N, C-alpha and C positions, 0 to 999 in steps of 0.2 A: 838452248840454242832459240832464237825468237826471230821473227819474218816483221819486218816496218815496211811499211807503203810509204814512200813521201810524194806527194801530190804535189806538184806544183804549179802553182796559179798566181803567180805574181806578176808575170808579164803583162806588158800596156796594151797590147792588140791595136797599134795603130793603122794595120792595114785592113780592120775589120769594119773600118768607116763607122764605128757607133758608137756613141757614147756611152751606152752601157758597157762593162767589162764583161769581155766575152766568155768568162765561165759563167755569169750570171745571164747570158744570153737563153731562151727557150728553146727547147728541143723536146718535142714530144710532151708538151705543154708542161715542163719541168724545167729549172736551169741546167745547164750541160754540167757543172760540177756536180749534181745532186744526182744526175745518174752515174756519174764515173763514181762517187761514193760508196753509192746503193752496192754496187759490183762489190769493191774492195770489202764493205761490210759484212758482207755475204759470203765470202771468202773463208773457210773454215782457217785455210793456212796462213792467213794472214791474224798476226798478231794485235798489232798498233798500227795507226794510221796518224801521219804527220802531215798538216795540212800548210802549204805554205804560201802568202799570200801578201800584199799590199797592206801597206800601215789603215788606209782607207777602206780597204775593205774586211777587214777583221772583224767588226761587229756584225757585218750582212751574213760573214761565215759560219759565226757562232750562232744566229740564228737557224740559218739552214740546218746546224749541225744539230740542233735541238729540236725544230718541228721533227725531223726525222729520224731522233733517235738515232742518231749514230753514234753507237756507243764505244766503237773501237777507235774513234778517232781521239787521239792521247795527247796531243798539242797544236796549236796554229801559230806558227811561225812566221815574224816578218822577213819578206824577204828581202834580198839585196838587190845592187844596180844592175847586175847583169842576170842571165838564167844559171851560169854558174855558182855566182855567189848567193845564190837564192838556194839553189841544191846543198852546197857546203854548208850553210844556215842549219839546214835540216839535217844534215847529217852529225853535225856538233851538238844539236838539241837533243840526241840521243843519249841518255845517261847512262853509264854503267856498259855500254855494250861491251858484248866478247868478240872476239877475231873473227870469229864463224857464224855471227848474226848474218843474216843477209837482210841487206836496205835494197827496195824494190823501187826505182823511180818513175814517174810515170806522168805525163803531161797532163794537166786538167783542161785540157780541149781535146783530149782524146777517147772520144765518148763511149766507142765500140768495141772496147776492151772484153773480151770473155776469159771465163774464168779458165777453160783450157789453155790459154798463153800465160795467164798467171800463174798456175802451176808447172806448167814444162820451164818458165823462167826461172823459178826458185829452186826446182830441182837441178837446172842445167847450171848452177851459180853454185849450188851445193857442192857439183861435181866437179866443175871446171873453175869456181872461181869468179867468173862473170861470164854475162850471157846480155843479149841485145835481141829484142823482138823485131822482126823484120819480115819483107814479102819480095819475092824476085822480082828483079826489073822484066818489065813486060815489052819495053821499046826499047829497039837500037840506041847505044850513046856514043858520041862524038866525043873525043878531047881535042879541042879549040886553042890556039896561040893569043894572043895578046889582042892580035888584029883581027879576032874571029875568024879562023881560015881553021880549016880540019887539019888537026896533025894525024890523029889515027883514031879507028874504031875499035873500041875496046869490046871485047868478048861478052856478050849479054849474059852468057850461062853463068858468069862466075860474079856477076854486080846483082847486089840487094839494097833495098830499099829500108834504110833504119825506120824505125817508130820508136815507142816505149811501150812498155817496160824495159829501163835498162836497169841489170840487178847485180850486183856485186855483194862478194863477202866485205863485213864492216872493213875489217884489217885493211883488206887489198884500196878500198873508196878512200879511206882516210890518208892510205900512202900517197896513193894517185894524185887527190885534191892537194896534199900539201906539195906536192914536188910540184906541182902546178903553179901555184902559187911563189914558190921559192923561185922558178924561171921565169914568172911573169908572162905565163903562158893561159890564154881562153882559148877551150875547144868549142869545136860546133855541137859537139854531144858530151856524153858523161863519160860513155865508155874508151872515148878516147884518150883521156886522162891515162886511164889504165894501159893501153898500148903502148903509151910513152915509157912505162916500169918494163917492157918485154913482157906484157900481159897478153895469153891468148882469150880471144873473144868466141866463145860459142854462139852462133846464131839459133834462136828457136823462130821456127816460121811461123807466122801470124796470117789470121783473115786479112785479105785487102781493103775490106772496110774497116779496118783499124787506121783510119785517119785521122789528122790532126787539122782541128779546125781553124783554119789561118786567114781566108779569106772569103766575102760574103758569098762565093758560091761554093765553097765548101759546105756552110751552113745550110745552102739549099739542095746540096745533094743529101746530105745528112738527113736531114727532113723527108726527103723523097724516099731514102733508103726503110726509113721507118713507117711510112703512108701506104709503101706496098706490103702486099701480102707475104705472109711468113709461112713456114710448114715446121711443123715438131714432129719429133720421130720417139715412139718409146716403148718398152718391153718389160715385162714383169713374168716372172715364173714362180708356181711352188709343188713342191710334191704333195701326194695325198697324205692325210693322216692313216695311222695303223687302226684309229678306234673311233668311237663315233663323233661325227662334226657335221654339221649341215653345208650343204655345198653353194655357194652364191657365185652365180657369173651375171656379169651386168646388171645388177642390182636384184636380180630374180633369184627366187629361192628354189632349185632343182632337187626335187625330190627323188627318195631314193637312191641319191649316191654321195659318196665320202665328200668329205671338204677337205680342206687346206692347210698344210702346216702352217702358221704364221701367227701372230700377234692378235692379229684381226681377223674379220672373216677372211680373208685372202683372196679378195675377188681381183682374179690377175687381168680382168678385162678393164675393170676400172683403175687399176693401178697403172695398166698400160697407158691407158688415156688421160689420167694424169702426168704421167711423165712426157707424152708427148706435148700436151700443152704447157707444162712448165718449158721444158726445151723451147718451145714455138717463143718463148716470152721473157728467155733468158735468164728463168728462176730454176729453184734446184730441184733433185729426186724426193719423190713422194716421202722417203724415210726422216727427212729433214725435219717434216711437218707430222707426218703421222705418229711416229715414234711415242712421241709426248702426248699427242692423244688416246693412242692404246694403253698409255699409263693411266691415265684418268679415268679409263672404262668406255671409252669411245673406240669399238670394234667395227661400225658399218661403214663400208667405204666409199658411201654415198658422200658421208659426212666429211671423208678426204678431199673425195671430187668437189666439194661446194669450195672448199678454202682456194682452190688454184683457179676456179670458176671465179669467184669474184676479183683475186689479183688481176686476173685477166680483163676484165670487165672495168678495172680501176685502170688499168693503162690503155683502155680505147679497142680493145679488140672483141671480136666474136668471130665465133666458130664457122669456118666455109663447109667443110665436109669433112666427116670422119671415117676412116679407113682401117679395117680389124681382121688379122688375121691369126687365128687359132690354130696351135697345135696340139694334139692329144689323141689318143687313142680312144677314152671315153671322157665324159658322154659324147653321145652324137649330140649334135649342135644343131641341126635340122629341125629337129621340132621344136627346139625352145626360141628358135631364132626369132622367130617375130616378137615373143615377149619380150627377148632383151633389147632387139630395136626399139620396141615403145619405150623401154625402160630408159635407155640412154638417150632418148630423143627428148624424152619429157626432163631428165637431169641436166642435160646441157644446153635447152633450151633452142634446137634446132629440127628439121623437119624431117622425119623419118624416110624419104626420099633420098636425103644427103648422108646416110649411114649406109658404109657396106661392111658385109661380116661373111668372112669366108672361114673355111676349117680343112685340116687334112691329118692324116696320120702319118705323115711323111714318111711314108712306106717302111713304117716303125724301125727308122734308122736309129733315132734316138730314144732314150728312157721315156720320153714325154708319148711319142708315138707307139711305146711298148705298155703304154697305160701306168707309169708308176707318178705320172705328174701332168700338169698343163703349162706350155706356154703360149703369151700370147704377145703380137707385136702390133702397135697402131699408129696410124700416120695421120696429122691434123693438118689441114691449111687455116691460119686466123689471118683474118680481115680488117683493118684499120678501120672503125666507123668513120662516118664521114660530120 
């Protein structure tokens, strides 16, 4: 079974009032479409990506794919007259597809898609056949007649605003689109075609930030979202080894204590910090980066942290402050707190006063509190550099 992502980017985008096709407009100093493709490229659940563009944009899209090494981009397909035609072109381009393969359709101008929504959309489509991402209506919605008089007020509790991805099993997608063309029917979204078959559609709740860039004000709003401070939350835990291994916390060697069971030095503080920064900028957990480094003999967690710090800086962010919470019975953190603080400040390039470290045994309610290992939680704020 394979999972295909179809990125629809063949629209004209007249309402943007810009000569540049909106998928190529800059958001956070890179084209909108680049940001979207990077998210799908980095999602392990996605096997292949098909980008659907206008003929005039194909060459520019090829440049973007090559420049960013988007290896999952399998095909760049020409779009049709309308969005439904473009999506159908993308679906038909999937050779030797199986009925249970998953086709995930996403707008090339929804730049804030997150991996959680992608994964939940795929899982829901596998289980129910069809899913659509959306969020609950915030405002009261009224139905009006053709003279613009209110007919009735709809129950807001049952109303959702749908976005993309819209996800279907390949067999259902082919059947739905064929039926639509037989009936000369054009829907306002993709899953509407499956509804016509009597297919139930599962809603997958996505963040309100997962908006479509349609009007100039949308792009301005999206830019403000990225310029605002972000927050990341990370954690890590390891049990202590039974044999001999040095203990490293926050890049500091703690003498006289046993280290952690881990492929690396197991530094739970730096691992949690890595995960917090990575989450804050929309990247992946430490194992995605560190496993291969460990196989190549790089066991020092400070080297792992440098990787995510580099990506963070490339995205134009800097650390505002760091909060660290440790649970464990041993060792006592307070005698080492100063050195750990100094070490993290130097590694992360922040002032020591912006780092807070606290520790607890949790009244020995967990294995960490009983001395079998240690877990660490970390929160960071990330500020966009001017």
